[in-house]
py3Dmol code that shows the C-alpha trace and the ligand (Angstrom):
import py3Dmol

protein = """\
ATOM      1  CA  MET A   1     150.980   1.318 -33.851  1.00  0.00           C
ATOM      2  CA  PRO A   2     147.961   0.913 -31.523  1.00  0.00           C
ATOM      3  CA  ASN A   3     145.049  -1.153 -32.826  1.00  0.00           C
ATOM      4  CA  ALA A   4     142.351   1.220 -34.206  1.00  0.00           C
ATOM      5  CA  SER A   5     139.499  -1.086 -33.010  1.00  0.00           C
ATOM      6  CA  TYR A   6     140.849  -1.306 -29.519  1.00  0.00           C
ATOM      7  CA  SER A   7     138.560   0.141 -26.889  1.00  0.00           C
ATOM      8  CA  ASN A   8     139.197   0.658 -23.255  1.00  0.00           C
ATOM      9  CA  PRO A   9     136.712  -1.352 -21.004  1.00  0.00           C
ATOM     10  CA  LEU A  10     136.879   1.427 -18.424  1.00  0.00           C
ATOM     11  CA  GLN A  11     135.650   3.842 -21.096  1.00  0.00           C
ATOM     12  CA  HIS A  12     132.496   1.606 -21.597  1.00  0.00           C
ATOM     13  CA  ILE A  13     131.770   1.684 -17.906  1.00  0.00           C
ATOM     14  CA  VAL A  14     131.987   5.475 -17.884  1.00  0.00           C
ATOM     15  CA  ILE A  15     129.710   5.684 -20.983  1.00  0.00           C
ATOM     16  CA  ASN A  16     127.111   3.279 -19.447  1.00  0.00           C
ATOM     17  CA  LYS A  17     127.127   5.256 -16.225  1.00  0.00           C
ATOM     18  CA  ASN A  18     126.629   8.495 -18.174  1.00  0.00           C
ATOM     19  CA  SER A  19     123.817   6.887 -20.212  1.00  0.00           C
ATOM     20  CA  ARG A  20     122.010   5.757 -17.053  1.00  0.00           C
ATOM     21  CA  LYS A  21     122.428   9.224 -15.595  1.00  0.00           C
ATOM     22  CA  MET A  22     120.999  10.783 -18.785  1.00  0.00           C
ATOM     23  CA  LYS A  23     118.009   8.422 -18.666  1.00  0.00           C
ATOM     24  CA  LYS A  24     117.334   9.372 -15.071  1.00  0.00           C
ATOM     25  CA  ILE A  25     117.547  13.076 -15.917  1.00  0.00           C
ATOM     26  CA  THR A  26     115.231  12.582 -18.937  1.00  0.00           C
ATOM     27  CA  ASN A  27     112.682  10.746 -16.788  1.00  0.00           C
ATOM     28  CA  ILE A  28     112.785  13.466 -14.162  1.00  0.00           C
ATOM     29  CA  ILE A  29     112.284  16.128 -16.874  1.00  0.00           C
ATOM     30  CA  LEU A  30     109.340  14.153 -18.336  1.00  0.00           C
ATOM     31  CA  MET A  31     107.754  13.787 -14.923  1.00  0.00           C
ATOM     32  CA  LEU A  32     108.203  17.485 -14.266  1.00  0.00           C
ATOM     33  CA  CYS A  33     106.602  18.263 -17.636  1.00  0.00           C
ATOM     34  CA  LEU A  34     103.679  16.005 -16.780  1.00  0.00           C
ATOM     35  CA  LEU A  35     103.318  17.596 -13.387  1.00  0.00           C
ATOM     36  CA  MET A  36     103.392  21.046 -14.997  1.00  0.00           C
ATOM     37  CA  GLN A  37     100.699  19.933 -17.453  1.00  0.00           C
ATOM     38  CA  VAL A  38      98.498  18.651 -14.615  1.00  0.00           C
ATOM     39  CA  LEU A  39      99.003  21.845 -12.624  1.00  0.00           C
ATOM     40  CA  PHE A  40      98.281  23.884 -15.768  1.00  0.00           C
ATOM     41  CA  ALA A  41      95.095  21.874 -16.443  1.00  0.00           C
ATOM     42  CA  GLN A  42      93.883  22.358 -12.874  1.00  0.00           C
ATOM     43  CA  LYS A  43      94.143  26.134 -13.212  1.00  0.00           C
ATOM     44  CA  ASN A  44      93.022  26.632 -16.820  1.00  0.00           C
ATOM     45  CA  PRO A  45      89.446  25.799 -17.876  1.00  0.00           C
ATOM     46  CA  GLU A  46      90.441  25.883 -21.570  1.00  0.00           C
ATOM     47  CA  SER A  47      92.706  22.874 -21.130  1.00  0.00           C
ATOM     48  CA  THR A  48      89.696  20.563 -20.603  1.00  0.00           C
ATOM     49  CA  GLU A  49      87.642  21.938 -23.505  1.00  0.00           C
ATOM     50  CA  ILE A  50      87.103  19.588 -26.464  1.00  0.00           C
ATOM     51  CA  TRP A  51      86.205  21.412 -29.689  1.00  0.00           C
ATOM     52  CA  GLU A  52      86.283  18.569 -32.196  1.00  0.00           C
ATOM     53  CA  PRO A  53      84.419  16.602 -33.346  1.00  0.00           C
ATOM     54  CA  LYS A  54      81.283  18.728 -33.410  1.00  0.00           C
ATOM     55  CA  PRO A  55      77.957  16.829 -33.037  1.00  0.00           C
ATOM     56  CA  ALA A  56      75.765  16.857 -36.147  1.00  0.00           C
ATOM     57  CA  LYS A  57      73.106  19.549 -36.096  1.00  0.00           C
ATOM     58  CA  VAL A  58      69.571  18.146 -35.744  1.00  0.00           C
ATOM     59  CA  THR A  59      66.320  20.083 -35.748  1.00  0.00           C
ATOM     60  CA  PRO A  60      64.090  18.778 -32.954  1.00  0.00           C
ATOM     61  CA  GLY A  61      60.503  17.893 -33.821  1.00  0.00           C
ATOM     62  CA  GLU A  62      57.635  20.020 -32.566  1.00  0.00           C
ATOM     63  CA  MET A  63      55.247  18.430 -30.058  1.00  0.00           C
ATOM     64  CA  GLY A  64      56.425  14.822 -30.360  1.00  0.00           C
ATOM     65  CA  LEU A  65      56.982  15.000 -34.106  1.00  0.00           C
ATOM     66  CA  PRO A  66      60.181  13.446 -35.478  1.00  0.00           C
ATOM     67  CA  PRO A  67      63.487  15.305 -35.478  1.00  0.00           C
ATOM     68  CA  SER A  68      65.143  16.080 -38.823  1.00  0.00           C
ATOM     69  CA  ASP A  69      67.376  12.972 -38.875  1.00  0.00           C
ATOM     70  CA  ALA A  70      64.718  10.376 -38.004  1.00  0.00           C
ATOM     71  CA  ILE A  71      63.566   7.525 -40.237  1.00  0.00           C
ATOM     72  CA  ILE A  72      59.788   7.757 -40.428  1.00  0.00           C
ATOM     73  CA  LEU A  73      58.284   4.309 -39.981  1.00  0.00           C
ATOM     74  CA  PHE A  74      54.640   5.390 -39.845  1.00  0.00           C
ATOM     75  CA  SER A  75      53.152   8.837 -40.313  1.00  0.00           C
ATOM     76  CA  GLY A  76      49.539   7.784 -40.859  1.00  0.00           C
ATOM     77  CA  GLU A  77      49.636   7.587 -44.648  1.00  0.00           C
ATOM     78  CA  ASP A  78      50.320   3.901 -45.297  1.00  0.00           C
ATOM     79  CA  LEU A  79      51.884   0.762 -43.856  1.00  0.00           C
ATOM     80  CA  SER A  80      54.515   0.493 -46.555  1.00  0.00           C
ATOM     81  CA  ASN A  81      57.395   0.279 -44.073  1.00  0.00           C
ATOM     82  CA  PHE A  82      55.830  -2.791 -42.440  1.00  0.00           C
ATOM     83  CA  GLU A  83      55.010  -6.318 -43.513  1.00  0.00           C
ATOM     84  CA  SER A  84      53.128  -9.194 -41.950  1.00  0.00           C
ATOM     85  CA  MET A  85      55.173 -11.817 -40.078  1.00  0.00           C
ATOM     86  CA  ASP A  86      54.628 -14.203 -43.011  1.00  0.00           C
ATOM     87  CA  SER A  87      56.236 -11.599 -45.331  1.00  0.00           C
ATOM     88  CA  THR A  88      52.897 -10.702 -46.972  1.00  0.00           C
ATOM     89  CA  GLU A  89      51.500  -7.180 -46.957  1.00  0.00           C
ATOM     90  CA  ALA A  90      50.715  -5.715 -43.537  1.00  0.00           C
ATOM     91  CA  ASP A  91      46.918  -5.804 -43.289  1.00  0.00           C
ATOM     92  CA  TRP A  92      46.116  -3.869 -40.158  1.00  0.00           C
ATOM     93  CA  THR A  93      43.365  -1.260 -40.289  1.00  0.00           C
ATOM     94  CA  LEU A  94      44.394   2.199 -41.448  1.00  0.00           C
ATOM     95  CA  LEU A  95      42.060   4.999 -40.387  1.00  0.00           C
ATOM     96  CA  ASN A  96      42.706   8.749 -40.221  1.00  0.00           C
ATOM     97  CA  ASP A  97      46.305   9.153 -39.024  1.00  0.00           C
ATOM     98  CA  TYR A  98      46.622   5.885 -37.151  1.00  0.00           C
ATOM     99  CA  MET A  99      46.613   2.114 -37.657  1.00  0.00           C
ATOM    100  CA  THR A 100      44.885  -0.486 -35.513  1.00  0.00           C
ATOM    101  CA  VAL A 101      45.609  -4.147 -34.873  1.00  0.00           C
ATOM    102  CA  ASN A 102      43.554  -6.459 -37.049  1.00  0.00           C
ATOM    103  CA  PRO A 103      42.906  -9.371 -34.653  1.00  0.00           C
ATOM    104  CA  GLY A 104      42.419 -11.730 -37.597  1.00  0.00           C
ATOM    105  CA  ALA A 105      45.837 -10.919 -39.022  1.00  0.00           C
ATOM    106  CA  LYS A 106      49.358 -11.509 -37.789  1.00  0.00           C
ATOM    107  CA  SER A 107      51.780  -9.262 -35.969  1.00  0.00           C
ATOM    108  CA  ILE A 108      53.640  -6.835 -38.209  1.00  0.00           C
ATOM    109  CA  ARG A 109      57.338  -6.025 -38.481  1.00  0.00           C
ATOM    110  CA  THR A 110      59.470  -3.330 -40.057  1.00  0.00           C
ATOM    111  CA  LYS A 111      60.886  -4.189 -43.464  1.00  0.00           C
ATOM    112  CA  GLN A 112      64.112  -2.487 -42.451  1.00  0.00           C
ATOM    113  CA  LYS A 113      66.261  -4.086 -39.753  1.00  0.00           C
ATOM    114  CA  PHE A 114      67.641  -2.165 -36.805  1.00  0.00           C
ATOM    115  CA  GLY A 115      70.236  -2.615 -34.061  1.00  0.00           C
ATOM    116  CA  ASP A 116      71.081   0.173 -31.619  1.00  0.00           C
ATOM    117  CA  CYS A 117      68.335   2.758 -31.915  1.00  0.00           C
ATOM    118  CA  GLN A 118      66.109   5.425 -30.446  1.00  0.00           C
ATOM    119  CA  LEU A 119      62.456   4.622 -31.132  1.00  0.00           C
ATOM    120  CA  HIS A 120      59.387   6.800 -30.654  1.00  0.00           C
ATOM    121  CA  ILE A 121      55.931   5.256 -30.855  1.00  0.00           C
ATOM    122  CA  GLU A 122      52.475   6.406 -29.800  1.00  0.00           C
ATOM    123  CA  TRP A 123      49.747   3.947 -28.870  1.00  0.00           C
ATOM    124  CA  LEU A 124      46.203   3.847 -27.602  1.00  0.00           C
ATOM    125  CA  THR A 125      44.241   1.088 -25.906  1.00  0.00           C
ATOM    126  CA  PRO A 126      40.488   1.014 -26.599  1.00  0.00           C
ATOM    127  CA  VAL A 127      37.849   2.162 -24.098  1.00  0.00           C
ATOM    128  CA  SER A 128      35.581  -0.617 -25.331  1.00  0.00           C
ATOM    129  CA  ASP A 129      37.866  -3.406 -24.088  1.00  0.00           C
ATOM    130  CA  THR A 130      36.034  -4.921 -21.121  1.00  0.00           C
ATOM    131  CA  ASN A 131      38.389  -7.839 -20.574  1.00  0.00           C
ATOM    132  CA  GLY A 132      41.026  -7.831 -17.882  1.00  0.00           C
ATOM    133  CA  GLY A 133      44.554  -8.857 -17.071  1.00  0.00           C
ATOM    134  CA  GLN A 134      46.675  -9.704 -20.099  1.00  0.00           C
ATOM    135  CA  PHE A 135      43.614  -9.479 -22.378  1.00  0.00           C
ATOM    136  CA  LYS A 136      43.024  -5.734 -21.947  1.00  0.00           C
ATOM    137  CA  GLY A 137      44.718  -3.674 -24.638  1.00  0.00           C
ATOM    138  CA  ASN A 138      47.628  -6.051 -25.014  1.00  0.00           C
ATOM    139  CA  SER A 139      50.241  -5.478 -27.671  1.00  0.00           C
ATOM    140  CA  GLY A 140      53.983  -4.922 -27.485  1.00  0.00           C
ATOM    141  CA  ILE A 141      57.075  -3.611 -29.182  1.00  0.00           C
ATOM    142  CA  PHE A 142      59.613  -6.338 -29.879  1.00  0.00           C
ATOM    143  CA  LEU A 143      63.082  -4.912 -30.556  1.00  0.00           C
ATOM    144  CA  MET A 144      65.008  -7.274 -32.825  1.00  0.00           C
ATOM    145  CA  GLU A 145      61.865  -9.462 -32.956  1.00  0.00           C
ATOM    146  CA  ARG A 146      62.557 -10.843 -29.460  1.00  0.00           C
ATOM    147  CA  TYR A 147      62.875  -8.213 -26.726  1.00  0.00           C
ATOM    148  CA  GLU A 148      59.407  -6.999 -25.745  1.00  0.00           C
ATOM    149  CA  ILE A 149      58.375  -3.777 -24.108  1.00  0.00           C
ATOM    150  CA  GLN A 150      54.850  -4.559 -23.062  1.00  0.00           C
ATOM    151  CA  ILE A 151      51.838  -2.561 -24.156  1.00  0.00           C
ATOM    152  CA  LEU A 152      48.763  -3.059 -22.003  1.00  0.00           C
ATOM    153  CA  ASP A 153      45.898  -1.087 -20.547  1.00  0.00           C
ATOM    154  CA  SER A 154      47.424  -0.653 -17.094  1.00  0.00           C
ATOM    155  CA  TRP A 155      45.270   2.277 -15.985  1.00  0.00           C
ATOM    156  CA  GLU A 156      43.161   0.142 -13.652  1.00  0.00           C
ATOM    157  CA  ASN A 157      43.874  -3.444 -14.522  1.00  0.00           C
ATOM    158  CA  LYS A 158      45.167  -6.182 -12.282  1.00  0.00           C
ATOM    159  CA  THR A 159      47.944  -8.337 -13.672  1.00  0.00           C
ATOM    160  CA  TYR A 160      51.465  -9.443 -12.803  1.00  0.00           C
ATOM    161  CA  SER A 161      53.730  -6.400 -12.398  1.00  0.00           C
ATOM    162  CA  ASN A 162      56.428  -7.682 -14.744  1.00  0.00           C
ATOM    163  CA  GLY A 163      53.737  -8.001 -17.425  1.00  0.00           C
ATOM    164  CA  GLN A 164      52.048  -4.599 -17.105  1.00  0.00           C
ATOM    165  CA  ALA A 165      52.528  -1.685 -19.506  1.00  0.00           C
ATOM    166  CA  ALA A 166      56.158  -0.542 -19.867  1.00  0.00           C
ATOM    167  CA  SER A 167      57.514  -3.722 -18.326  1.00  0.00           C
ATOM    168  CA  ILE A 168      60.298  -5.547 -20.097  1.00  0.00           C
ATOM    169  CA  TYR A 169      58.080  -8.565 -20.336  1.00  0.00           C
ATOM    170  CA  LYS A 170      58.690 -10.941 -17.406  1.00  0.00           C
ATOM    171  CA  GLN A 171      62.095  -9.382 -16.729  1.00  0.00           C
ATOM    172  CA  TYR A 172      61.741  -5.844 -15.410  1.00  0.00           C
ATOM    173  CA  ILE A 173      58.816  -4.139 -13.649  1.00  0.00           C
ATOM    174  CA  PRO A 174      58.502  -0.458 -14.675  1.00  0.00           C
ATOM    175  CA  LEU A 175      59.855   2.001 -12.101  1.00  0.00           C
ATOM    176  CA  VAL A 176      56.420   3.640 -11.920  1.00  0.00           C
ATOM    177  CA  ASN A 177      53.025   3.224 -13.581  1.00  0.00           C
ATOM    178  CA  ALA A 178      52.808   6.205 -15.958  1.00  0.00           C
ATOM    179  CA  CYS A 179      49.756   4.876 -17.828  1.00  0.00           C
ATOM    180  CA  LYS A 180      47.003   7.137 -19.098  1.00  0.00           C
ATOM    181  CA  LYS A 181      43.358   6.116 -19.317  1.00  0.00           C
ATOM    182  CA  PRO A 182      42.256   3.904 -22.211  1.00  0.00           C
ATOM    183  CA  GLY A 183      41.176   6.030 -25.160  1.00  0.00           C
ATOM    184  CA  GLU A 184      44.046   8.495 -24.588  1.00  0.00           C
ATOM    185  CA  TRP A 185      47.186   8.511 -26.722  1.00  0.00           C
ATOM    186  CA  GLN A 186      50.362   7.469 -24.917  1.00  0.00           C
ATOM    187  CA  SER A 187      54.001   7.400 -25.955  1.00  0.00           C
ATOM    188  CA  TYR A 188      57.091   5.302 -25.546  1.00  0.00           C
ATOM    189  CA  ASP A 189      60.540   6.712 -26.164  1.00  0.00           C
ATOM    190  CA  ILE A 190      62.902   3.787 -26.206  1.00  0.00           C
ATOM    191  CA  ILE A 191      66.677   3.657 -26.310  1.00  0.00           C
ATOM    192  CA  PHE A 192      67.866   0.219 -27.237  1.00  0.00           C
ATOM    193  CA  ILE A 193      71.386  -1.181 -27.338  1.00  0.00           C
ATOM    194  CA  ALA A 194      71.624  -4.507 -29.130  1.00  0.00           C
ATOM    195  CA  PRO A 195      73.401  -7.456 -27.496  1.00  0.00           C
ATOM    196  CA  LYS A 196      76.853  -8.364 -28.769  1.00  0.00           C
ATOM    197  CA  PHE A 197      77.920 -11.944 -29.371  1.00  0.00           C
ATOM    198  CA  SER A 198      81.367 -13.459 -29.792  1.00  0.00           C
ATOM    199  CA  LYS A 199      82.144 -15.636 -32.834  1.00  0.00           C
ATOM    200  CA  SER A 200      81.693 -18.681 -30.645  1.00  0.00           C
ATOM    201  CA  GLY A 201      78.208 -17.498 -29.645  1.00  0.00           C
ATOM    202  CA  ASN A 202      78.866 -16.210 -26.147  1.00  0.00           C
ATOM    203  CA  VAL A 203      77.224 -13.000 -24.960  1.00  0.00           C
ATOM    204  CA  ILE A 204      79.848 -10.250 -24.837  1.00  0.00           C
ATOM    205  CA  SER A 205      77.331  -7.634 -23.701  1.00  0.00           C
ATOM    206  CA  PRO A 206      73.587  -8.039 -23.100  1.00  0.00           C
ATOM    207  CA  ALA A 207      70.809  -6.007 -24.702  1.00  0.00           C
ATOM    208  CA  LYS A 208      70.098  -2.793 -22.795  1.00  0.00           C
ATOM    209  CA  ILE A 209      66.877  -0.813 -22.734  1.00  0.00           C
ATOM    210  CA  THR A 210      65.822   2.585 -21.464  1.00  0.00           C
ATOM    211  CA  VAL A 211      62.151   3.569 -21.734  1.00  0.00           C
ATOM    212  CA  LEU A 212      60.261   6.796 -21.095  1.00  0.00           C
ATOM    213  CA  HIS A 213      56.519   6.239 -20.877  1.00  0.00           C
ATOM    214  CA  ASN A 214      54.600   9.465 -21.519  1.00  0.00           C
ATOM    215  CA  GLY A 215      57.869  11.275 -20.788  1.00  0.00           C
ATOM    216  CA  VAL A 216      58.454   9.460 -17.478  1.00  0.00           C
ATOM    217  CA  LEU A 217      61.504   7.246 -16.994  1.00  0.00           C
ATOM    218  CA  VAL A 218      60.229   3.717 -16.409  1.00  0.00           C
ATOM    219  CA  GLN A 219      63.197   1.544 -17.470  1.00  0.00           C
ATOM    220  CA  ASN A 220      66.674   2.868 -16.782  1.00  0.00           C
ATOM    221  CA  ASN A 221      69.290   1.148 -18.922  1.00  0.00           C
ATOM    222  CA  VAL A 222      68.317  -2.342 -17.776  1.00  0.00           C
ATOM    223  CA  SER A 223      70.339  -5.339 -18.964  1.00  0.00           C
ATOM    224  CA  LEU A 224      68.171  -8.036 -20.486  1.00  0.00           C
ATOM    225  CA  LEU A 225      68.600 -11.640 -19.435  1.00  0.00           C
ATOM    226  CA  GLY A 226      67.754 -12.826 -22.947  1.00  0.00           C
ATOM    227  CA  PRO A 227      64.638 -12.773 -25.155  1.00  0.00           C
ATOM    228  CA  THR A 228      61.401 -11.980 -23.306  1.00  0.00           C
ATOM    229  CA  GLU A 229      59.761 -15.387 -22.966  1.00  0.00           C
ATOM    230  CA  TYR A 230      56.135 -16.151 -22.120  1.00  0.00           C
ATOM    231  CA  THR A 231      57.189 -19.467 -20.597  1.00  0.00           C
ATOM    232  CA  GLY A 232      60.477 -20.382 -18.998  1.00  0.00           C
ATOM    233  CA  MET A 233      63.668 -18.529 -18.252  1.00  0.00           C
ATOM    234  CA  PRO A 234      65.266 -16.374 -20.942  1.00  0.00           C
ATOM    235  CA  VAL A 235      68.337 -17.707 -22.723  1.00  0.00           C
ATOM    236  CA  TYR A 236      70.235 -15.715 -25.335  1.00  0.00           C
ATOM    237  CA  LYS A 237      70.481 -17.138 -28.819  1.00  0.00           C
ATOM    238  CA  VAL A 238      72.793 -15.607 -31.407  1.00  0.00           C
ATOM    239  CA  HIS A 239      71.102 -13.370 -33.962  1.00  0.00           C
ATOM    240  CA  GLY A 240      72.045 -10.699 -36.472  1.00  0.00           C
ATOM    241  CA  ASP A 241      73.456  -7.271 -35.650  1.00  0.00           C
ATOM    242  CA  LYS A 242      70.222  -5.846 -37.010  1.00  0.00           C
ATOM    243  CA  GLU A 243      66.745  -7.368 -36.929  1.00  0.00           C
ATOM    244  CA  PRO A 244      63.199  -6.072 -37.597  1.00  0.00           C
ATOM    245  CA  ILE A 245      61.041  -4.374 -34.986  1.00  0.00           C
ATOM    246  CA  VAL A 246      57.758  -6.180 -34.404  1.00  0.00           C
ATOM    247  CA  ILE A 247      54.468  -4.721 -33.233  1.00  0.00           C
ATOM    248  CA  GLN A 248      52.483  -7.471 -31.587  1.00  0.00           C
ATOM    249  CA  ASN A 249      49.009  -8.611 -32.506  1.00  0.00           C
ATOM    250  CA  HIS A 250      47.649 -10.027 -29.255  1.00  0.00           C
ATOM    251  CA  GLY A 251      44.055  -9.968 -30.490  1.00  0.00           C
ATOM    252  CA  ASP A 252      43.175  -6.559 -28.981  1.00  0.00           C
ATOM    253  CA  PHE A 253      42.278  -3.393 -30.904  1.00  0.00           C
ATOM    254  CA  VAL A 254      45.349  -1.343 -29.978  1.00  0.00           C
ATOM    255  CA  SER A 255      46.119   1.638 -32.235  1.00  0.00           C
ATOM    256  CA  PHE A 256      49.438   3.228 -33.226  1.00  0.00           C
ATOM    257  CA  ARG A 257      50.609   6.490 -34.756  1.00  0.00           C
ATOM    258  CA  ASN A 258      53.684   8.684 -35.190  1.00  0.00           C
ATOM    259  CA  ILE A 259      56.390   5.999 -35.256  1.00  0.00           C
ATOM    260  CA  TRP A 260      59.921   7.121 -35.965  1.00  0.00           C
ATOM    261  CA  ILE A 261      63.381   5.828 -35.284  1.00  0.00           C
ATOM    262  CA  ARG A 262      66.972   7.058 -35.164  1.00  0.00           C
ATOM    263  CA  GLU A 263      69.797   4.596 -35.630  1.00  0.00           C
ATOM    264  CA  LEU A 264      72.522   5.005 -33.035  1.00  0.00           C
TER     265      LEU A 264
END
"""
ligand_1 = """\
1
MG
Mg 52.295 -8.017 -25.264
"""
view = py3Dmol.view(width=600, height=400)
view.addModel(protein, "pdb")
view.setStyle({"model": 0}, {"cartoon": {"style": "trace"}})
view.addModel(ligand_1, "xyz")
view.setStyle({"model": 1}, {"stick": {}})
view.zoomTo()
view.show()
């Protein structure tokens, strides 16, 4: 009686050869399928259409007013969404539909913290300010309490270019000077991407800022070198994923209105 478990080595060789042949044929078929798909995609517009997910529907605001999904930070009624830098009540001057820096007080910050965001803010530098340079309508928007987009009367005012209105303070000169005259309302539309840090504290990706000043692109997705420092070179220091937004008190009577934000 022949052994039931006996197998012929020649039979294995034939099977292995057949298996390799099958693999080759399968690969060729797969490649042909892929090629057919590519050729199909090149000739059919529908094949590159993406139908899902659908973006959320948002109603745009009229004439600079906030869209339907914005968080209103200041609409002219009160300063309840802000506090002073020493955590006491924000004590800037509220008049009509705007607020004005109180030079005797501190800077103010949002009570809520933000990371990636789209921020709209309107500001006005006073006609009465007869100083010059960095002392003419100076304020600023500090994203995450440390990355400043400068506010300054830069209509006709000599100062360093990387410190004029719409500069990323001492890091990026604005692409153009889109400033209006003092006494006229101006706007910033800011898109901010927060920096990312590794667990060990290294910068994985820097903060990025895009700014439109009165609707004109002045900062185009610039990568920040670190916090905007008055003195010295910027160096990143680890901070939270979300931090408050600060409006600077630089001692000048700068006014603000219509502040809203969308988290990204
Ligand atoms: Mg400033």
